[in-house]
C-alpha positions as a Markdown table, in Angstrom:
| # | Residue | x | y | z |
|---|---|---|---|---|
| 1 | Ala | 1.7 | 14.6 | -6.9 |
| 2 | Pro | -1.5 | 12.8 | -6.5 |
| 3 | Asp | -2.0 | 11.4 | -10.1 |
| 4 | Ala | 0.2 | 11.1 | -14.0 |
| 5 | Ile | -1.7 | 14.6 | -15.3 |
| 6 | Ser | -1.0 | 16.2 | -11.5 |
| 7 | Ala | 3.1 | 14.9 | -11.7 |
| 8 | Gly | 3.1 | 15.8 | -16.0 |
| 9 | Tyr | 1.9 | 19.4 | -15.2 |
| 10 | Leu | 4.9 | 20.0 | -12.4 |
| 11 | Val | 7.4 | 18.1 | -14.3 |
| 12 | Leu | 7.0 | 21.2 | -17.1 |
| 13 | Lys | 6.1 | 23.3 | -14.5 |
| 14 | Asn | 9.1 | 22.8 | -12.7 |
| 15 | Pro | 11.8 | 20.4 | -13.5 |
| 16 | Pro | 12.4 | 18.5 | -11.1 |
| 17 | Asp | 16.2 | 17.0 | -9.9 |
| 18 | Leu | 15.0 | 12.7 | -9.9 |
| 19 | Ile | 11.6 | 11.3 | -10.1 |
| 20 | Leu | 10.4 | 8.9 | -8.2 |
| 21 | Ser | 7.6 | 7.1 | -9.3 |
| 22 | Asp | 5.3 | 4.6 | -8.6 |
| 23 | Ile | 3.7 | 2.3 | -11.4 |
| 24 | Asn | -0.3 | 2.4 | -10.5 |
| 25 | Met | -1.5 | 5.3 | -11.3 |
| 26 | Pro | -4.8 | 7.2 | -11.7 |
| 27 | Phe | -5.2 | 8.2 | -15.5 |
| 28 | Met | -1.9 | 6.9 | -16.8 |
| 29 | Asp | 0.8 | 4.2 | -15.6 |
| 30 | Gly | 4.3 | 4.7 | -14.5 |
| 31 | Phe | 5.6 | 3.4 | -17.6 |
| 32 | Glu | 2.9 | 5.7 | -20.3 |
| 33 | Phe | 4.0 | 8.8 | -17.9 |
| 34 | Val | 7.6 | 9.2 | -18.3 |
| 35 | Ala | 7.3 | 7.2 | -21.9 |
| 36 | Ala | 5.4 | 11.1 | -22.5 |
| 37 | Leu | 8.1 | 13.3 | -20.9 |
| 38 | Lys | 10.5 | 11.5 | -22.2 |
| 39 | Ser | 9.8 | 12.1 | -25.7 |
| 40 | Asp | 9.1 | 15.9 | -24.5 |
| 41 | Ala | 12.6 | 17.5 | -26.1 |
| 42 | Thr | 12.2 | 20.0 | -23.9 |
| 43 | Leu | 12.9 | 18.5 | -21.0 |
| 44 | Pro | 16.6 | 18.1 | -20.0 |
| 45 | Lys | 16.4 | 14.7 | -19.2 |
| 46 | Ile | 15.5 | 13.9 | -15.2 |
| 47 | Pro | 16.6 | 10.6 | -14.1 |
| 48 | Val | 13.7 | 8.8 | -13.2 |
| 49 | Ile | 13.5 | 5.4 | -10.4 |
| 50 | Phe | 10.4 | 3.6 | -9.8 |
| 51 | Leu | 9.7 | 2.6 | -6.3 |
| 52 | Thr | 6.4 | -0.4 | -7.5 |
| 53 | Ser | 3.7 | -3.6 | -5.7 |
| 54 | Met | 4.7 | -4.3 | -9.5 |
| 55 | Glu | 7.6 | -7.4 | -9.8 |
| 56 | Asp | 8.1 | -8.2 | -13.5 |
| 57 | Gly | 8.0 | -5.0 | -15.3 |
| 58 | Asp | 11.6 | -4.0 | -14.5 |
| 59 | Gly | 12.5 | -4.2 | -17.7 |
| 60 | Arg | 9.9 | -2.5 | -19.2 |
| 61 | Gly | 12.0 | 0.6 | -16.7 |
| 62 | Lys | 15.4 | -0.5 | -18.7 |
| 63 | Glu | 13.6 | -0.1 | -21.9 |
| 64 | Leu | 12.3 | 3.6 | -20.9 |
| 65 | Gly | 15.7 | 4.6 | -19.3 |
| 66 | Ala | 15.0 | 4.5 | -15.5 |
| 67 | Val | 18.2 | 4.3 | -13.8 |
| 68 | Gly | 16.3 | 1.7 | -10.9 |
| 69 | Tyr | 13.9 | -0.1 | -9.7 |
| 70 | Leu | 11.9 | -1.0 | -7.1 |
| 71 | Thr | 10.3 | -3.1 | -5.6 |
| 72 | Lys | 7.6 | -2.2 | -2.1 |
| 73 | Pro | 8.2 | -2.5 | 0.4 |
| 74 | Val | 11.6 | -0.8 | -0.2 |
| 75 | Arg | 15.4 | -0.4 | 2.0 |
| 76 | Ala | 15.6 | 3.6 | 2.4 |
| 77 | Asp | 19.7 | 2.4 | 1.8 |
| 78 | Arg | 18.7 | 1.0 | -1.8 |
| 79 | Leu | 17.2 | 4.3 | -2.9 |
| 80 | Leu | 19.0 | 6.4 | -0.9 |
| 81 | Asp | 22.3 | 4.5 | -2.5 |
| 82 | Leu | 19.8 | 4.2 | -6.6 |
| 83 | Val | 19.8 | 8.8 | -5.5 |
| 84 | Ala | 23.2 | 9.1 | -5.3 |
| 85 | Lys | 24.5 | 7.0 | -8.1 |
| 86 | Ser | 21.7 | 8.9 | -10.0 |
| 87 | Val | 21.8 | 13.1 | -9.1 |
| 88 | Pro | 24.5 | 15.2 | -8.8 |
| 89 | Gly | 24.8 | 15.7 | -5.5 |
| 90 | Gly | 22.2 | 13.4 | -4.1 |
| 91 | Ala | 24.1 | 11.6 | -1.4 |
| 92 | Ile | 22.2 | 12.4 | 1.3 |
| 93 | Pro | 24.6 | 12.0 | 5.5 |
| 94 | Ile | 23.1 | 9.8 | 7.8 |
| 95 | Gly | 24.1 | 11.0 | 10.9 |
């Protein structure tokens, strides 16, 4: 999604198995976006991985219950490992 508002609409319409979120985005930051989603009792618990250039937000990400916080540039193996650990059946065969 191009921004947090669009992403929120998509999540409400069809909750995903996992959310990959940047922190710097239009309309609200990733922390605000995830806090808003977590406050909606109608949504299932959706694991969140932050992908960002911010190196000092890991603590805030953990407070919000994020399962991962990766700084850009992101190594694909680290991202795939987090996805595999966070989503049932999330292991992606490579090769």
